[in-house]
C-alpha positions in Angstrom: 0.1 0.3 0.0 1.3 3.2 -0.6 0.1 6.3 1.3 -1.1 9.8 -1.4 2.4 11.2 -2.4 3.9 7.4 -2.0 6.6 6.6 -4.8 6.5 3.4 -6.5 10.0 2.2 -8.1 9.2 -1.1 -10.5 11.8 -2.9 -12.4 10.9 -5.3 -14.4 12.0 -7.9 -17.9 10.6 -7.5 -21.1 11.2 -10.9 -22.5 9.8 -10.0 -25.8 12.7 -8.4 -26.4 15.2 -11.3 -25.8 17.8 -11.7 -28.0 20.9 -15.0 -28.1 23.0 -14.6 -31.7 22.3 -17.9 -32.9 22.9 -18.9 -36.6 20.3 -22.0 -35.5 17.7 -19.7 -34.9 18.9 -16.7 -36.9 16.1 -14.2 -35.5 17.5 -14.8 -32.1 14.8 -15.4 -30.3 14.9 -18.5 -27.3 13.6 -21.2 -28.9 10.0 -22.0 -27.8 9.8 -18.8 -26.1 10.4 -17.9 -22.4 7.9 -19.7 -20.4 6.9 -17.0 -17.8 3.7 -15.6 -16.6 4.6 -12.6 -18.0 7.0 -12.4 -20.7 5.6 -8.7 -21.8 5.2 -7.6 -18.1 8.1 -5.0 -18.3 6.6 -3.0 -21.6 3.2 -3.0 -19.9 4.3 -1.5 -16.4 3.7 1.8 -17.2 -0.1 0.9 -18.2 -1.0 -1.3 -15.2 0.0 1.8 -13.0 -1.7 4.5 -14.6 -4.5 2.3 -14.1 -4.2 1.9 -10.7 -4.3 6.0 -10.3 -0.4 6.5 -10.4 0.8 9.5 -11.8 4.3 8.6 -13.9 7.7 10.7 -13.2 10.4 8.7 -15.2 10.3 5.5 -17.3 13.2 4.2 -18.3 14.7 1.0 -20.8 18.0 -0.2 -20.7 19.6 -2.9 -22.2 21.6 -5.6 -20.1 24.1 -8.4 -21.7 25.2 -11.7 -20.8 27.9 -13.1 -22.7 27.5 -16.9 -21.4 24.4 -19.1 -21.6 24.2 -19.5 -18.1 24.2 -15.4 -17.8 20.9 -15.6 -19.4 17.9 -13.8 -17.0 16.2 -17.3 -17.7 17.1 -21.2 -17.2 17.2 -21.6 -20.8 17.6 -25.4 -20.6 14.3 -25.6 -18.5 12.8 -23.2 -20.8 13.6 -25.0 -24.0 12.5 -28.5 -22.3 9.7 -26.7 -21.1 8.6 -25.7 -24.7 9.9 -29.4 -26.1 6.6 -30.7 -23.6 4.0 -28.3 -24.4 5.0 -29.3 -28.3 6.1 -25.8 -28.9 9.4 -26.3 -29.8 11.1 -29.8 -32.3 13.6 -31.3 -29.9 15.9 -31.6 -32.6 16.1 -27.7 -33.0 16.6 -27.7 -28.8 19.6 -29.6 -28.8 21.3 -28.3 -31.8 20.9 -24.4 -30.0 21.9 -25.7 -26.9 24.8 -26.9 -28.5 25.5 -24.0 -30.4 25.0 -21.8 -27.3 27.4 -24.0 -24.8 30.2 -23.8 -27.5 29.7 -20.1 -28.2 29.8 -19.7 -24.3 33.4 -22.1 -23.7 34.9 -20.0 -27.1 33.6 -16.5 -25.8 31.4 -15.9 -28.7 28.3 -15.6 -26.7 25.9 -12.7 -27.3 22.5 -12.1 -25.4 20.5 -9.1 -24.5 17.1 -8.1 -23.1 15.4 -5.0 -22.0 14.3 -4.0 -18.4 12.0 -1.6 -17.3 12.2 0.9 -14.8 8.8 2.9 -13.9 9.2 5.4 -11.0 5.4 6.4 -10.1 3.3 7.8 -7.3 -0.4 8.5 -6.3 -1.8 11.5 -6.2 -1.0 13.9 -3.3 -4.7 14.3 -1.9 -6.1 10.8 -3.1 -6.7 7.6 -1.1 -3.5 4.9 -0.5 -3.1 3.0 -3.4 -3.3 -1.0 -3.5 -0.9 -1.1 -6.2 -0.3 -5.3 -5.3 -3.7 -5.6 -4.9 -5.5 -7.7 -7.9 -9.6 -7.0 -8.4 
């Protein structure tokens, strides 16, 4: 709960912007997509906070980089295994992509990037307390 005029700083990734360099999957997407509940939450934060009556003071996007498969903000082995189990990813493509990324990690050629979004918002000074964390 935020008091009137209270400040909220919310930082979340936008996994729709996850990119892993690959010759196996040339578009750079993680095969089978990232299996998280709200993969685009970072890009949705501002609208969600506005819908709760917050005033936005700042919106900052930044791009982070990882230089090894284990440096991704998601577990690529688990995420791709779940995609295979759900029928969203061919197991041979998964194996080829993981082999490529493990080799890139060992050789220093692995490059991945993803976007994180920081929203700085506040509740109106004269309004009632805001239940930002509650769902209706």
